C-alpha positions in Angstrom: -5.3 128.7 65.2 -6.7 131.6 67.2 -6.3 135.1 65.6 -3.2 133.8 63.7 -1.8 132.3 66.7 -1.4 128.4 67.4 -3.6 127.0 70.0 -1.9 126.8 73.4 -2.9 124.9 76.6 -2.3 125.4 80.3 -2.2 122.7 82.9 -3.3 123.2 86.7 -1.0 121.8 89.5 -0.6 122.2 93.2 2.6 124.0 92.5 1.0 126.5 90.1 -0.2 126.5 86.5 2.2 125.0 83.9 2.4 126.1 80.3 1.8 127.1 77.7 1.9 123.8 75.8 1.5 123.1 72.0 -0.9 120.3 71.1 2.0 118.1 70.4 3.5 118.6 73.8 0.1 118.0 75.5 -0.1 114.8 73.7 3.4 113.8 74.7 2.6 114.7 78.4 -0.6 112.5 78.2 1.4 109.5 76.7 4.0 109.8 79.4 1.3 109.9 82.2 2.3 113.4 83.4 -1.1 114.6 82.3 -4.0 112.4 83.2 -7.7 112.5 82.4 -8.5 114.3 85.8 -5.9 117.0 85.1 -7.5 120.4 84.7 -6.6 122.4 81.6 -7.5 125.7 80.1 -7.0 127.3 76.5 -8.3 130.3 74.9 -12.0 129.7 74.0 -12.7 127.8 77.4 -14.9 129.6 79.9 -13.2 127.9 82.6 -11.0 125.2 83.7 -12.0 121.6 82.7 -10.6 118.0 83.2 -8.8 116.6 80.1 -11.2 113.9 79.8 -14.1 116.4 79.7 -12.5 118.8 77.3 -13.0 116.9 74.0 -9.5 118.1 72.9 -7.5 115.1 73.5 -8.0 111.4 73.0 -7.4 108.9 75.8 -3.8 107.6 76.2 -4.7 104.2 74.7 -6.1 105.8 71.7 -3.0 107.9 71.0 -0.8 104.9 71.5 -2.9 103.0 69.0 -2.3 105.7 66.4 1.3 106.5 67.4 3.1 104.2 64.9 1.1 105.2 61.8 2.4 107.9 59.4 1.2 111.3 60.6 -1.6 112.7 58.6 -2.3 116.4 58.0 -4.2 117.7 61.0 -7.9 118.6 60.3 -8.6 122.3 60.1 -8.5 124.0 63.5 -11.8 125.9 62.8 -13.6 122.5 62.0 -12.2 120.9 65.2 -13.1 123.9 67.3 -16.8 123.8 66.0 -16.9 119.9 66.6 -15.3 119.7 70.0 -14.7 123.0 71.8 -17.4 124.3 74.1 -19.2 127.6 72.8 -17.0 130.5 73.8 -18.1 133.1 76.3 -16.5 136.4 75.2 -17.0 138.2 78.4 -16.0 135.5 80.9 -12.4 135.1 82.4 -11.0 131.6 83.0 -11.7 130.4 86.7 -8.8 129.4 88.7 -7.6 125.8 88.7 -8.1 124.0 92.0 -5.1 124.5 94.3 -3.5 126.7 91.6 -3.1 130.3 91.0 -4.4 132.4 88.0 -2.6 131.8 84.6 0.9 132.9 85.0 2.1 135.7 82.8 5.6 137.0 82.7 5.1 139.7 85.3 3.2 137.4 87.6 5.8 134.8 87.2 8.5 137.3 88.1 6.6 138.4 91.3 6.0 134.7 92.3 9.8 134.0 91.8 10.7 137.1 94.0 8.2 135.9 96.7 9.9 132.4 96.8 13.3 133.9 97.0 12.3 136.2 99.9 10.8 133.2 101.8 13.9 131.2 101.2 16.2 134.1 102.5 13.9 134.5 105.4 13.9 130.8 106.5 17.7 130.9 106.1 17.9 133.8 108.5 15.9 131.9 111.0 18.0 128.9 110.9 21.2 131.1 111.0 19.7 132.8 114.2 19.1 129.4 115.8 22.7 128.5 115.2 24.1 131.7 116.4 21.9 131.7 119.6 23.1 128.2 120.5 26.6 129.7 120.9 25.8 132.9 122.4 22.8 132.3 124.8 25.1 131.6 127.7 26.7 135.0 127.3 23.2 136.4 127.2 22.3 134.5 130.4 25.4 135.7 132.2 24.8 139.4 131.2 21.1 139.1 132.1 21.9 137.6 135.6 24.5 140.4 136.2 21.9 143.1 135.2 19.2 141.6 137.3 21.2 141.2 140.4 22.5 144.6 140.1 18.9 145.7 140.0 18.4 144.0 143.2 20.8 146.3 144.9 24.1 144.1 144.7 27.5 145.0 143.3 29.4 142.6 141.2 32.7 141.8 143.2 34.0 138.7 141.2 33.6 137.1 138.0 35.3 133.9 136.6 34.7 131.6 133.8 36.1 128.2 132.6 34.4 128.5 129.2 31.4 126.2 130.1 30.9 127.3 133.8 30.5 131.0 134.8 31.1 132.0 138.6 29.8 135.3 139.8 29.9 136.8 143.2 27.9 139.9 144.3 27.8 141.9 147.6 25.3 144.2 149.1 27.6 147.0 150.2 25.4 148.3 153.0 24.8 144.8 154.8 27.7 142.9 153.6 25.4 140.0 152.4 26.6 138.1 149.4 25.1 136.3 146.4 27.0 133.7 144.5 26.0 132.1 141.1 27.3 129.1 139.1 25.8 129.1 135.6 26.3 126.2 133.3 24.6 126.2 129.7 23.8 122.8 128.3 23.0 123.8 124.8 26.5 124.7 123.5 25.7 123.3 120.0 22.7 123.5 117.6 22.0 119.7 118.1 22.3 119.9 121.9 19.9 122.9 121.9 17.4 121.2 119.6 17.3 118.1 122.0 17.6 119.8 125.5 16.4 123.3 124.5 18.4 126.2 126.1 18.5 124.7 129.6 21.2 125.9 132.2 22.2 124.5 135.5 22.1 127.3 137.9 23.3 127.2 141.5 22.5 130.3 143.7 24.1 130.9 147.1 23.2 133.4 149.8 25.9 134.2 152.4 26.4 136.4 155.4 29.5 137.0 157.4 29.1 135.7 160.9 31.0 137.0 164.2 31.6 133.7 165.9 32.5 131.8 162.6 34.4 129.0 164.4 31.6 127.9 166.5 29.0 128.3 163.6 31.4 126.4 161.2 31.8 123.6 163.7 28.0 123.2 164.1 27.5 123.0 160.4 30.8 121.4 159.3 29.0 118.0 158.8 27.0 119.5 156.0 29.7 121.6 154.3 30.3 120.5 150.7 33.5 122.4 150.1 33.0 125.0 147.4 30.6 124.8 144.4 28.7 121.5 143.8 28.7 120.8 140.2 25.7 118.3 140.3 23.1 118.7 142.9 19.4 117.7 142.7 17.1 120.7 142.0 15.6 122.4 145.2 18.1 120.7 147.7 19.4 123.5 149.9 23.1 122.8 151.3 25.2 124.7 153.8 28.8 125.8 153.0 31.5 128.0 154.5 34.3 130.2 153.5 37.0 130.3 156.3 39.0 133.0 154.6 36.1 135.5 154.5 34.3 134.2 157.5 31.0 133.7 155.4 28.4 131.0 155.9 26.5 130.3 152.7 23.4 128.4 151.9 23.0 127.2 148.3 20.3 125.7 146.1 20.6 124.0 142.5 18.0 124.5 139.8 17.5 123.9 136.1 16.5 127.0 134.1 15.0 127.1 130.8 16.7 130.2 129.4 14.1 130.8 126.9 11.7 131.6 129.7 13.5 134.8 130.1 13.9 135.7 126.4 11.6 137.5 124.0 10.4 134.9 121.4 10.5 137.5 118.7 14.0 138.8 119.7 16.0 136.1 121.7 18.6 138.8 122.6 16.0 140.7 124.4 15.6 139.7 128.1 12.5 139.8 130.3 14.2 141.5 133.3 11.2 141.9 135.5 10.6 138.1 135.4 14.4 137.2 135.8 14.7 139.7 138.7 11.7 138.5 140.6 13.1 134.9 140.3 16.4 135.8 141.7 14.6 137.9 144.6 12.5 134.8 145.4 15.4 132.5 145.5 17.4 134.8 147.6 14.4 135.4 149.9 14.1 131.7 150.5 17.9 131.1 151.1 18.0 134.1 153.6 15.1 132.7 155.6 16.9 129.3 155.6 20.2 130.7 156.8 18.7 132.8 159.7 16.8 129.7 160.7 19.9 127.6 160.9 21.8 130.6 162.7 19.0 131.2 165.2 18.7 134.8 163.9 
């Protein structure tokens, strides 16, 4: 007894301190192997945390098992036990923290700890929810970003179609009549797919101009015509196509984009427009040079 209170023990663990435990509970934990000789314990009167086997408070499990069947005998007076076994108290010292454990939990400390665990759990759940949501919406983010970036390049959106998985965009520069076309296909429509492939997208960019002598130009390049959008083309391979109804000749190139390259890691709905705009400009510049080279312009 201490100040009229029964002696209580605390056990250190990587998950935090456990307790308080009575002597009977401690002996039961030792017998069951849940507390071993190397477990750190603390009680009132200890100047710091000590191992069970060094505390002098408890007999080894074998000794406890040997006496377990016997008829219980009255315990020796606590004061005598304390004088014989407990280290001399240091009134002004506070218990040192157990290895890999926090200070002795009190009711308010336990409340704060549980609040912290709950907040972390909610935070991790929101992160997972965000990943699931992004996997279904990132293609819409991509389409909106490409539209905005191409408008910033001085083009007007004149056509937009979607099959659900494939998005087709057509832009025209009103002053020159030149056009840019896109086919965008996101490959991470589900959370599982996006975790395996990331947020990849097949992107086909085309640049076209209306030619005056379309018939002769068309005949010159018709061996290379692919007839509309090419769903699967090797990245970087430039092809030539034509649209008889509009009299436009197009050159097109296929690429694979990692959509995350254009998104803010902290806010995946925030687009890095300068980077995306620059990449579209570079692609259109290369396609324009190629088309002019084929047309002899």
